[in-house]
N, C-alpha and C positions, 0 to 999 in steps of 0.2 A: 076399445082395446087397439084395435089397429091404429087409430090415431097416436095411442101411447107408444106404439113400437115404433112407429115412423119417426117421432120426436126422439127417442132413445138412439135411433141410429143416426139421425142428424147431429146429436149431441155427441156421440162417439167418433164420428167422422171429424166434427170440428175440433175435438180435442187432439185426435191423432194429428191433424194439420197443424195446429197450435204448436205442438210438441217438436214436430219434425222441423217447422220453422225456426224455432228456437234452437234446435240443434245446429241447424245449418247455417243461419245467419247471426246468432247472438253467441253460442258458446264456442264457435270456431275462432272467433276474434279475441277471445280473452284466454285461451288455452297457452300455456307456457311449458316449453320442454324443458326439463331440467336433467342436466348431466351430472352425475356422482362421480367425483375423482377422490380416490383415497390419499389422504397426506400421509408421508412418512418422514421418518428422522434420519433415514439411510440416504447416502449419497451415491447415485448410479456411478457404476465403475467402467465410466467411458471418458475419452479426451475430447468430447465436443468443445470447439472453441479454441483448444491448443494447437501449437505448430506441430504437424504431423512429423516434419523432419527431426524434431527434437527426439523422437523414439525411433529413428531409422538410421543412426549414425553407421556410416561404412567405414570399416576398419582396413579394407583391402589394400587401399592405396598406401596407408602408412605402413602396413606389414610387408608389402612388396618392395618399398623403398629401403626397408631395414634389415630384412632377414640375410641378405648377401653380404652385409656389412658386419654381421655379429659372428664372433669364431668361437671356437673351442681351443682353449689355452691347456696345454699339458706340462706339468712341472714335475721333473725329476731331480729329487733331492739324494744326498748321499748320507746315510746314518752310518755311525762307526759303533760297533758293538763290541765292548771290552771283553776280553777272554780271561784276564787276571785283573789282580788288586792293582799292579802297577799302572796298567792301561786305564783302570777306571778313575785314578786320581790324578794322573798326568796325560791323559790322551791316548788315543791309538785304538787298534783293534780291527776286527773284521768289518770291511765297508759293505753296504746293504743298500742298494738304491731302492727309493721310495717314489711312488708317482701319485702326484694329485693333479686335480683338474678344475678347471672353471670357464668362464666365458671372458670375452673382450670384445670391444666395439673399435672398429677401424674408423679413425676420425679424420684420416686425410689420404688422398689418393696416392701418396708415396710410401703408405704402409706404417704409419703410427698407430700404434692401438693403446687405449685406455683399458686397464683392468682394476682389479683389487690387489691391495699389497698382499693381502693374506693368500690371494691365488698364486702369487710366483714368490713368496718369502723363501729364501734359502734356497734358491733355484740354482742347481749345476748345470741343467739344461732345460730351454724352453722350446716347445713346439707349437704351432699354431696350425689348426685346420680349419679352412673355410667351408662355407656352406656347400660349395660344389665338390668338396671331399679333397681338394688339394691341400698338401701339407708343407709347411715352410719351417725352417729354423728361425728363432726370434732372439734378439738380444735385448737385454735391459737396460733402459736408458737412464732411468732414475724413481726413486720411491718416495711417499711420504706417509710413514705409518700412522701419524695424527688423524689424517684424513682417510687412511686405508686406500690411498689411489698409487698406482703405479702406471709408468708409462714404457712400453716396449716396442720394439719395431722389427718389421720384416723387411730384410734388404732384397729387393726384387727390382727389375726393369720393367714390370708390370705396372698398369694402372689399376688401382684397386677400388671398388665401391666402398662408398663411406657414408657417415651420418653426420649430417650439420648440426651444430649446436643451436639450440633454442635458448631463450631466456627463462630461467626457471624462477626468477622472480615474479613472473607475470602469470604462472599457473593459479588456477583457483581451486578450492575445494569443491569436489563434485564433478571436476573435468575429467572426461575420459582419457584413459591412458593404456598404453600396450607395454608390457614386460617381454622383451625379446631375449633369449638365452640361447646358448648351444651346450645344453647340459649331457655329460655322458656319452659325448662324441654322437649324438642322435641327429645331427644337423640342426638348424635353427628351429626354435618352438616359440610360439606367440601364444601369450595369455593377456586377457582384457581385465581392467577394472576401473575405477575412479581413483583420484586424489581424496585420501581419507583425512589427511591432516598436513600441515606445513609445519617447519621449524620443530619437528619433533626430537626431544633429547631422551634418548634410551636410559640415562642414568644421571639423574640431577646433581648426583653427589660426585662425579668424574671430575678430576682435576682438569681433563681436556673436554670440555662439553662438545657434543656435536649438534647438527641441526639438520635431519632427516626429513626427506619426503616420505610420509607413509601411504601406502596404497593396499588396496584388496585384490590386486592383480596377483595370480598366483604365483610364487617364487619358491623353488626348492634347491636342495643343495646342487651344485653344479652351475645355477643360474648366476652366482656372485660374479661380478665384473660386466653382467650384460648390461643391455640398454633400457631404460625407461623413456619412451618417446610419447609426443602427443598425437593427436590424429592428423597432424600435417608431416608426421614422420620427422619431426625435429627431436634431437637429444636433449631431454631435459633432468636426467639423471642417471647415476650408474648404480645398480642393484647390488647391495652391500649385504643386508642381514634380514633374518626373521626372528619373530619372537615366538618360541614354542617350547611346550613342556615336553614334546614327543621328538623334536628335532625334526619333523616335517611340518608343512605349511599349514597354519590354521586361521588364517584370514587376515595376517598382518605381514607386510613386507616394507622394507626401508631403502631409500635410495639416497646416495650423496648428490646434492643439488649440481646441476650441469655447470652453473656460474662457478661454483666453488672448484669442481673437479678441472674446468678448462683453467682457471686461474693457477692451479697447482701444477698441472703439465706444462703451462707457458713458463711459469718459473723455473722448473726443471730443465726446459730446453733453453732458456735464456742463461740462468744464473747457476744451475747445478743443484740448486737447494730452492726451499720455499721460503719466499719473503712475506713475512706475515705484519700487516699492519694494526695497530691497537689504538685505543683512544687515550690510555693512560689512566683508568679509573678502577678503583675497587668497588664491587657490588655485594649487596646481600639479596638472598632470595625473598620472594614476596611473603612466604609463611613466616619467614623469621623476622621480617621488617613489620608485620603485622602484630606479631607477638612483642615487638618493642614498642607499640602504640602508635606505629606510623601509619597513617591513612593512604592505603594503597591497594588497590585491586588489579590493576594492570600497569604495566611499564616496568622499568628498570631502575631501581633505588641506587642512587650514587652514595656509597659509604665513605669513599674517601677520593682525593685526586691527587695524582703522582707529579710530585713538583717539576717543573721543567718540562712537562708532557705536552701534546697538543690539547688535551682537555684543560689543562692548566692556563695555556696561553690563550686558547679560545674563550675563557671566562665560564667554564662550567664549574658549579661549586657542590661542595658536599650537602646532601639533602635535596638535590636536584631529581626529579623523576623524569627518566627518559620515556617520551612517548611515541617519537617518530625518528626516522634517520633516512635522509634523501627522500622525505615524503612517504615512505614506507611505514606502515603502523609497526609499533614494538609493544606487544602485549606480555612478553616473557623474555627472560635472558638469552634462550636458544634463538629468538628472532634477531637479536642483536647480535649474537655470534654468527648466525647463518650468513648474514648481510655482510659483516666485517671479513667473513671468510673469503670473499670474492674481491676483496681490495687489496692494495699494496701500501707500503711505507710512502709517506710524502702525498698520498691521495687526500684530497679535501672533502669531508661529508658534512652535509648541514644536520645538526642535531636538535631536535624541538624537545624542550623539556617545560615541566611545569615546575615553578619556583613561586612559593607562597600564594598558590592559587592562580598566579598569572602565567600564560604560556608564552615563551620566546623561543626564538631559532637562532643558533650561532654555529658559524662554520668551525670545524675542527681539522686540523691536518694530523693524518695518523702518524704514529712513530713506529720505527721497527722493533719487533718483537725478537729478540736475540737471546736465548737460554741455553744453558748445559746443566745437566743433573749429574753431580758428583755422586756416583751409584755407593760408593763405600761410605757416604754419609747420609745419604737420602735427602740431600739439599739441593735445590734448583736455584742457580744463580743468573742473574742477567748483567748486562753493562749497565753501570751506573751513569746518569746525566750529570751535567755539571751543578744543577740545583741541589741533587742528592749528595754528592761529594762536598759541595760548601756547606751543607746542613750538618755535615759530620766533621768538618775542618780537615779534610784530607784532599789530596790532589788526585789520587788514583785508587782503584779497588772496583769489586763486583759487589752487586747487591742482593742478598738472599730474597728470592720472590716467592719461594714455597719451600715448604717443609713436609717430609712423608711421615714424620712422627710428632705426636703431640707433645712429647716431652722436648722437642726442640722448637716447638711454636716460637718462643721468646726471640728466636733467632731471626724470624722473618723480619726483614726490613734493615738488618745489621750490614755493614758494609765489611766483605773480607778484604784485607789489603795483602796477606800473605799465604800461601798454600805450601805446607813443607819448608817453611822459612825462606820461600822465594816470593819476591814481590810480584804481584799480579795487577795488571791495568785493565783487563779485559778478559772475556771468556776464553778467547783464543790463548791467553796466558794459562789459564786454568787447565785448559785441554792438554797444553804442551807439558805442564808439570806432570799431571796425573798420568800421562802416556809414559813418562821416564820414571814413574814409580814401579817397584817390583811388585808382583802379585801377592797379596796378603799382607804387604807392609802398611803400618799405621799411617793414618792420614792426619797432617797437623793443619788445623785451620786457625789463622790469626785474624780478629775482627774486632771492630769498635762497635758496641751496642748503642741502644738508644740513648743511655745516659752520658755517651760520649768516653766510656770507659774501655781500654785496650784490653783484650783477653785472648787467650788462646785455649783451644779444644782439641784433644788429641781423640780420634776415631781408630778403634781396633778392632 
């Protein structure tokens, strides 16, 4: 019995030793540590690997450079309130001053200021208040209602802070910008946003299409005429409009590009009016072109070429689709309008078109756009070139470029040779005849139509 117990103990000890050795020398070599990592379809909200400076843009330098050059503009107009029927029909009545206001941007050290035309319209008196609360009287130098740009000046021996012009053609969608205004005489106010869109036309059916920079920087009433600047403090736009059902800012504001504003004020200073250069083409919008079966998604379709124009001489043809101008992409008509708005007559631009599937670039010399609207008739007329006059077999006259009434649409392109039985050779002749006409007098136009027939039409 004792012998059996001893054998059992030996077996037990041997078994324990064998198991312990296995655990110590064998199992430890074959054990694998498994770390479980839950996978997810969500992307962590951090910016690891991105440039931190992209999210730490400092606006203080641009704001400091700008706020002292943005001014408050006070416009005093005089309204006359008729006190009887005679004054109502023939003018007169009690005078009443009406005060409006907006903002402006000093663009030179000698006190030239750019603002909106609607800020200073019909002004009897203009006053400018700087960010340091100093107030000056200002004089009107000139305006351009089509672009809503005006130039005024403060006459002083002081040297004023000013904002340098930037190149609005080079701005990019998503770029940070500051809107600086001086509304309600609160001294300069700065808001920040990004460029939301370029070459934005607020009304595609407007006879005078615009090309705005759209931004989400907050702009409200009183900010009109203020500065839109980049992060370097350069002027890239003049804040002009907002679109809103309430009349207050709701996320959309619009600025005239600085290249266009600069060209307008330089024209006003040099010529006293704005010199507009055009290609000499007629276009149709993309939607209408597609309805006509024309394969176009981007670009500007040339529907017709004005004879003798730069487009005609340069070799552009009806049916060409403009894709670029001076290397800048043209996706829509407002892209083209915006770029040409910074050019003058006789400037040469390189126009890239697609013709029959092939791309080609041709130089085009811009011609001068000279128009006059005969208000009593609703007709806009332009100086006719030699090719147009020759086509109608006449030596002088003006061409009807636009009609405000569909009933008169057949007159578009006709050559007017007489106004009130007086020969006219250019729009200056038309202006002179119309100025000499009495108020309410009928207007007689003698013209040659598309069939070469001489006709007269009396507008009453």
